[in-house]
Phi, psi and omega in degrees: 000304180259135175203154175264130175240113185050048176069011178250129183283131179239144163255115189053243184252019185241131178289129181298322181299323179295320178292319181296321179290323184283319188252000180067172181234157000298146183220129176263127181237132179240147176260119179294320178302319181289320176302313180296317181297319180294318179292318181294335176295327176287318178299317179290316182299326181254019177300136181089351177254131174296107190212159172232128177266103182260103181298127179283100190296336183300337181295319179190114186252023179301136184303316183296322178292318177297318180296320178297314181292325177299319179295332178278355177103011183288146163265197181216140168258116185244159179226014178198163175295327177296320177293324176298315178302313179298315182300315180294318179298328181279355176094015177284132181299123181301334178279009170241018183249127173246139186249108179257183177109144187276347190231052179290129179276166179301317179296321179293319179297316179297317178301315182293320178295316179294331179279351178060049178293166182299308180191159170266135166266104188274142187238003176199160180293321180295325176296318177303312180299319181293318180294319178299317181296313183291320178299321178297318179299324180271359183057046179233162170257128179269121175280128186222155162229167172253139172279108185263128182272106186280001182056050179247133179276118181275357179056052177228185182297145184301332181282343180239020169268125187234358187247013180258155176299136182101347173286157180286347186273146166077178178259138176304137181306319183293339181262352191298313184299315182298321182286329173296319178299316179297319180296323182296341181265359180270130190285344181255015183241135172240114178284124180232345187205174171230136184235144168215148178214117190260352179152190185224160183053050180269122184260351178232121186280357182306318179301333178297324179290320178299317178294318182299321180298319180289319180293322178299318179298321178294315180302315180300319180292318179298313185289329177289347177251023170089005180262127183265123179255122180259330187234135172245109181265112184268002181075193177238217171113354179301137183276171175235174184270095175276315183245160183302328183281346181290134179232077183292149176268166189260163177305324179294329176293320177297315180302312181299320183293310183284326182284346172296340177256315190270356183297341180289343180266100183275347186251017185237152178257132176270130175251130179241140187236064178285142175231287178306320183293344176270313190251343189305302183271010175266359183227151174230162176238123184254134177224185184231139176284123180266309184214164170235144176207160175237135179228102185062234182277357188258138171256139180236135170253109184267121184239177174266017171264125185233176180298336178277354172265325179212097189274347187305315179299320180288325185288314178214036173052039180287160184258129169232125177296137179245127183226157177279154174283330176239117179289146176207174179261031181296158172296157182246163177210160173270126186210161170262138174260116187233168180243185186271357182290143183279067176213138176294338178277006181275088178214155175257326181207148179235140174052050179258144172275112188223161173299155173281094187291152174268155173301138179088350177291149175271146184224149186235134167260120182280167175052048181255011182290332179254132176061027173264271179297330181298329181253009183291153180222177177256025181307143187064021181053050177255117177299143180279148185281171180283163172237135177230148179245128182251131174229103185065242178258004181265142181233132179233126173285121182252354167200127180288151173293146175283155177252170175302321181295327180298333183301328184248012188295334181255003181272149180276120185262000000 
């Protein structure tokens, strides 16, 4: 996807500097080839397994990206009514949509039932009661699974660990059987699956096997008590290479790990929910160096990339590689890459060995395709940048940059 040609950075066959000049910065650039390759790695990795690849939309819900993935056969893992709306508009088959999340509203549940989605991943008993009530009002049966918390440590950052006891997500493993029994007695509920999701940016697939063993034991107990399970949702969470030391495993490694447990089930469909692993390393964020300064022992590269363009470093001190758009043999220095927002947590990178950039130079934060534009805000009244999709030498604007006027477009004057 990214390569230097005569010291000039290219995305596929397009020079990044040309895009930055034409569309201004901050600018999100995605490679269509990389998006397709990442999704196809899941299709290949799970070839021969009855499976549905449900893209986790929270990573990046741009319409053009969703439409591309829909054409490739993707389903969707959604966590809001807005994501359901986007998924349907992009052409994703509703019978390939699973609805996760701890806080589904009544309106969202009704929308999903009317849309005939594949199933709800339920995360509390009160949510189960609400879905049963709304399904009854609509004279429908709600297809459901429970998100079961297997209490497995995914060895990732505490903010993106979701499968341990004490997380807000899911049903305690010890409580799962009893709540399935209660659900089986509700007349507007159809039990179809079991779901687990242990975390994100997971670089070792071993925890997936540990979770699978516990979920398998639960499935066997459920089925021996008359409940038929059609779908096993293993969640997502495979990591990508943010730093040189990261060694992410592949979808085929995930398949081998979970199917070493689940291969005995010939009548069940495996659901996989990759998000970051599809879009993360398919996107970059381009900015411009505004100023340089030194404060005591610290060097700062002040850019127009801020925490509201890429919040991950501020949110949980995540690592994004920072590279120049034009390579040179300049001297290097250790510096922090920071933005213009009035927060000490406004940084893209800390203590990095980088070229001594000139004012006006373009700079790139890599692996910004996931949780970049999707989590962007207008904090400090900063308009959000454009998004473009590159395919070979072709460039398509998939979201226009906001203007100053856009900041107040929905406000009552």
